[in-house]
N, C-alpha and C positions, 0 to 999 in steps of 0.2 A: 523591139523587146516587149514581151508580153507581161503585163502587170496584173496582179491578182490581189484580192483582199486577204485578210488574215485567216479566212475560212475557205473551204472548198469541199467539193465532193470529188474524191480521187477516182478517176476512171482511166486506167491505163497509164502510159508513160507521160511524164511531164514534158511539155514542149521545151525544146532547147532554147535557152536564153530567157526563160520565164522567171519572174520575180514573185516573191510572196511577202506579205506585210507581217512583221513580227507583232503578235498580239500584245506583247509586253512593252516593247520599246517604240513601236509604231514606225520602225525603220524598214524599208524594203530591202530584201536580201535574196540572194540565190537560194533555192531550196537546199543546195549542198551545205549551206551554213545554218540551216534550221532543222528543228525536230517537229514532226507532225504528231499531234495528239488527237484522240477521238474520245467520244463519250461512250463508255461501255456500261454493262448492267450495274457495275459497282462504282461507277464514276469515271473520271478522266484517266486514260491510260496512254503511254507513249506508243506510237506506231513507227518504230525504228525502221522497219522494212517497207513502210509506205504501202501496205497491202490491205489494211483493215477497211471495211466499208463504212460509209457514213460521212458526215461532215468532219473535216479536219481543221484543227486550229494550229497554226504555225508559230513556233517560238524559237528565238535565237538559241543556238546550241552551246550555251554556257550556263553554268549553275546559277549565276546571278540573275539572268533573264528568266529562267524557269521559276526561281524563287519569287521574283517580282510578279510574274504572271499569277502565281498562287495568291500572293498577298493582295494584289489589286483586283482580284476576281475577274481577270481577263478572259478566262475560259467561259464563264457564264455570260459575260458581256458579248463575246464573239459569237457564241451559239444562240444568244437571245433566249436562254432557258436556264433554270436552276440546275446545277450539276454538282455532284460531290467531288471534292478535290482533296487528296491527302496532304496534310501539312508537310510531310517529308517527301513530297514528290520529287524535288530536285535531287535529294540523296538517293532515291530509288533509281532515277534515271542514270545518275553517276554509276551506280553498281552495274546496271545493265550494259552501259557503254563500255565500262572496263572489261567486263566479261567478253563482249563481242570483239573488242580489240585484241584481247589475249587469244581468243579462238582464231582470229584472222592471222595473227602472228604465227601460231602453230601450223595453220594450213600453208602459209607461205614457206615455212621451214621445211615441211614435208615435200613441197613442190620444188625445193632447191632454190627458192627465191629470197633467201636471207643470207647475207654475207656479214662477217664480223671482223672487228679489228680497226682501231683508229686510223692507221696508215691507209688501209684499203678504202675506207670511207672518204677520207680526206682527198684521195686521188679521184675517186669516182664522182664526187660532188661536182667536179668541173664539167662533167658531161651534161648536167642540167636535166637528167631524166629520172630524178629521184622523186618518188611519191611521198614518202614519209621518213622521218628520222626518229628513231626510238632509242632512248637512253635507259640503261639499267639504273635502278635507284641508287646504286653505289658508284656510279660513274664519277670520275674526278671533275670538279667544277670547271677548272681551267680548260681541259680538253673539250668538255661538253659545250662551253660557251664559244670556243673557237669554231666547232662544227656548226653550231646554231647560226652564228653570224654568217658563215660561208653559205650555208643552205639558204638562208633568207635572202642574201644578196643575189645568189644565182637563180633561185627558184621564183623570186618575185614578191617581196614585201609581206604585207599582212596575211595574205592567203597562205603563204608558205609557213609563216609562223604558226598558223593554226594546224599544221601537219607535223609538229614536233611533240612527241610524247615523252613525258618525264616522270609520270607517276606510277608506272608499272614496276613491279618487283620481278626482275628477270634473273634467275639463278644461272648465270653464265660466267665464264672466265673473262671474256671480252665483253664489256658492259655497254658498248654502243651498238646500235643496230640500225640498218637502213633498208627500206623497201623501195624498189625501183619500178618504173612503169613497165607494163606488159599488156597483152591482150586478154589475159584472164581476169576473173573477178573474184573478190573475197566478200566478206559479209559486213565490213564496217569501214568507217572513215576515221582517221586519227586526228586528235587535236591536243594542244598543250594545256588547254583550260581544264578545270575539273570535269567538264563535260567532254567526253572524248570524241565528240563529233555528231553528225546528223544521222548516222546509220546508213548513209548511202554507200553502196559497194565501192571499194577502192580497187584499183588495179593491183593484181598480184604480179610482182615483177622480180627481176634479179635484184638482189640486195648485197650489201657489202659489209656486214658487221657482226656476227655472233658466232661463237664456236659451238655452243650447244644450247638448244632450247628443248624443254620437255615436250614430248609428243602428246 
């Protein structure tokens, strides 16, 4: 397994199995669980697509970790240089990730990769090939908790829990949605924390839960 520091210069695809050190928590994690930041002309910016040039600083993909990185001056410490960091950086990243998640869901719907309905999802979860579970904001708590428990049990613990999305408002009649594995790619990764993920492309797959999603 390849271990790296909390900073890097991103040149091409990350090696499989590589780890990065979170600049805020100092815990090594897979890049899939982190967000890369770079110093731009106006200060620190999130590099959700991992394409921006220059030194990258990696932070765990949740709001608390990004806020901690801001408060502890982790960006300047990692880059060994003074750098401007917006006080509301965590909230800004939240908004960007929500938008990417919504766009990915729309693309999956257009590709026929979104399926809706509690019964269909419940049956499909057994296959173990689900990438993400998405709940409409008005989904019933009881049904949502049942699907969540089943998804986590089958898909594998903490990493699976990070692929449950609960904060999107989805104007649909069936308010649970599931995305399943496929060979195609979308533009975001989902998470149930206020940070919706690291920005790594998730597979666009067959899904089993929604009747209508806005195009």
